[in-house]
N, C-alpha and C positions, 0 to 999 in steps of 0.2 A: 339351584332353585330356592333352597332354604335361605341363602344369603340374599338373593334378589328380592324375595318376599319381604325381608326385614330391612331392605335398603342399605345393605352393607357392601361397600366396595371391596372387591377381592380379585386376585389373580388366580383364575381357575384353569388348570391344565389337565388334559386327559393322559393318564399314564399308569405305570405300575409303581406304587409307593416304594416298595422295597428294591426292585431291580432297575427302575428308571425314575429316580427321584427328580421331579421337575423343579424342585426348589432347594437345590443342594446347599446354597449359601444362606438360606432363610434362618433368621434368629428371631423367634416370635416372643412378644410379651405375654401372649395368652394362647393356649392350645385347648380347643374344645373338640372332643371326638367320641364317636361310638363305633369302634372298629369291630369287625367280625369276631365272634367268640371262637376260641379253640381252632382256628383255621389250620388245617393240616396240609393244605395244598398251596403253600406259599413258596415252594422251591427253595427252602432255607439252606439246603445242602450246597447251593451255589454261592452262598454269601458268608462262608465261614470266616473269612478274613476282613469282613466289612468294618470300616472305621467307626460305625455307630455302636458296635458291640463292646462298649467300654467296660461293662459290668459282667460280661460273660456271653458266650456264644449261645443264642437261643436254640432250642431243639428243632430239628427239621420237621418234626411232627406236630408242632404247636407254635403258632405265631404270637401268642400272648405277650411274651417278653421281648419279642422283636418290636411289637407296637410300642411297648413301654419305653424301650431304649431309643426308638425312632423319635418319639415325642421329646424325650430328654435332650437328644442331640440337637433338636431344632429350637430349644428354649434359649431366650436371651439371658444374660447374667442375672436379671431380676425377674425372669419369666415364671409364669404359673400355668400348670396344665391340669385340666380336669377331664376325665374320661371314664367310660363304662367298660367293665370287664367281667368275665365269668367269675363266680366265687372261687373256683379252684386256684385262681391266680394269687389268692391271699395265703394259701397254705401248701400248695403243691411242692413236692420235693423230687418229682420225676424228671429225669433227663437233665439234671443240673439247674432246674428252675429255682429250687430252694437257694442255691448258691448265688444266683443272679439277684434274687429278691434280697438276700442278706447283704450283698454288696451295695445295693441301692439304699437300703435302710442305713447301713453304716456310713454311707456318703451323706446322710442326713437330708435326703431329698423328699422323703414321704411326709407331707404336711398333714393330711387328713384321710381317713378311711371311713366309708359309710357302707354298712350292710343294708341292702334294700329287701323288701318282701318279694316273693315270687308273683308270677302272673301279671307283671306290669306291661309285658309286650304281647302283641298279637302273634308274633312269629315264634315265640318260645315261652314256656311257662316256668323255666328255671329261674331261681333268684339270682340277682347279679349284685355287683358292688361298684362303688364310685371310688376312684383313686384321685387324689389331689397331690400334685408334686410341686415343690417350690425350689427354685435355684438358690434363693436367698431368703432364709427364714427370719432374718433380722428385719428386712423390709423397711428401712428408713425410720420414720417417726412412729411406726406402729410397734406392736408388742414384739419383743425378742423371743422367738419360738425355737431357737437352736437347741438341738438335743431333745426335742419333744414332738410328739405326734398326737393329734386328736383322733379319737375313735368314737364313732356314732353308730349305735345299733338301732336301725329304723325298721327292723323286720316285722314288727307288730303294727306298723302304721299303714294308713290307706284304708279304703273301703271298697267292697266288691260292687262293680257295676252290673255284673251278671255272674253266672256260675264259673266262668273261666277267666275273667278279666278284672284286675284290681287297679285302682287309680289312687294316687296320692292327692289329697285335698290341698287347697291353697294354704290352709292352716298347717298341714303337715310339712309342706315345702318351706313355709316361712319359719317353722320351728327348726328344721334342719339347717337352713341357710343362716338363720339368726344365731344359732349356736356356733356355727363355724366363724361367722363374722365377729361375734363377741369374743371368742377365743383368740382370734387374730388381733383383736383390738383395732379393727379398721375404722376409718372415718364413717363408713356407712352405718356401722353399729353404734358408734359413739354419738352420732348425730341424731339418732332416734330418741325422741322425748321419753324419758323414763326407762330407757333400755338398761336392763340389769347387767352387771359385769358377769363374765363367765364363771361358772361353777360346775364341778362334776355332778352328774345326776345318776345315781345307781340304776343300772338297767338301761340307761339311754346313752350317756356320754362320759368319757373320761380322757383327760390329757395324760398320756403315759410318757415316762422318760425312756431314753434309749436303753438304759439298763434293764427296764421292765421288758422291753421287746426282746432283748437278748435272752432273758430267762425263758421266754416262750419260743425259743428257737427261731426268731425272726418271722414267726407267723403273724399275719396282720388281720386276723379275723376279729372284729370288734367285740364279739361275745366273750372273748377270752379276757378282755380288759375292763369292760364296763360293769361287770358284776351283776348281781341280782337286783331287781327292782325292790325298793323299800316297801315293806308291808306295814300298814297302819297298825299300831299296837291296840290290842283288844283291852278295853278298860273294864269289861264285865268281870266281876269276881268269879273265881273258878266254881265255888259252891253253888252260886246262883245259876251259873251257866249249866251245870250238871243237872240241877233240878228242872230247869226249863227244857233241856234236851230230853230228859227222861219222860217228862209229861208228853212232849211231842212224839217221842218214839211209841209210847203206849197208845196214843191216839191213832197213830198210823198203823200199828199192829191191829187194833180193833177195826179200823176201816178196811184193812186188807182182808180180815176174816169175814166182814160183811159182804165185800165184793166177791170173795170165793163162794160164799153161800148163794149169792144171787146168780152167779155164773152156773153153779151146779143146778139150781132150780130151772134156769133157762134151758140147759142141756136136757134135763129130764122132760120138760114140756115138749121138746123137739124129738123125743124118743131115743135119746142117746144115753139114758141112765143105765149104768152097768151095776 
């Protein structure tokens, strides 16, 4: 339905992605997916020798890294994949998942990781992340990204539509996408008038080398790499600030005393004076 609405021609087949792959020979230039998070009912124990598990056999109790390797398997030599996964996929070491992630990182397939805020979905309030994988980071005339991964921490972005649902604004999406395109050096970014070249932004984005990721045990959580947001330096001299704060504190103490007296008087008028 999604493809039909957007006028995209596609071969759609009903089946079980893992056990009855209807596109076994497909090699895609682009993969875009939102697979089920932490699926424990995917009958993984029946697929231990599957040819797709190049980077390690995914645990039978969680399909996250089965999805990741399924996407990699179907990527063309210059293919690019973007998909949503639960945050645990960035750091989990349970049941061999850490080793699979390590092997994927060491194969230099991880192009970009984006940490998103929680409450973006109606079906779950847990925060999620975006994975972008690239078969070829050199990518022709664009920037050579081999041995490097871009990390974007977007957890503070978006605005609340109501008490339980957050939405990324058009400006938020443009900032995230623009950062990724600028880092890749793609034609889309370079063609934009006045588009600034990529630069690390403390607290938001950082291009990390493979050695940096190794030092973090192949954990891909952006918060570990982007650092803290830069704080604007306070130009007010210390002595002047202390005098100003002391005056403010005395004023607030006096006001608190006045309010205490007013409350006591009101209680007395109501007959609660002890």
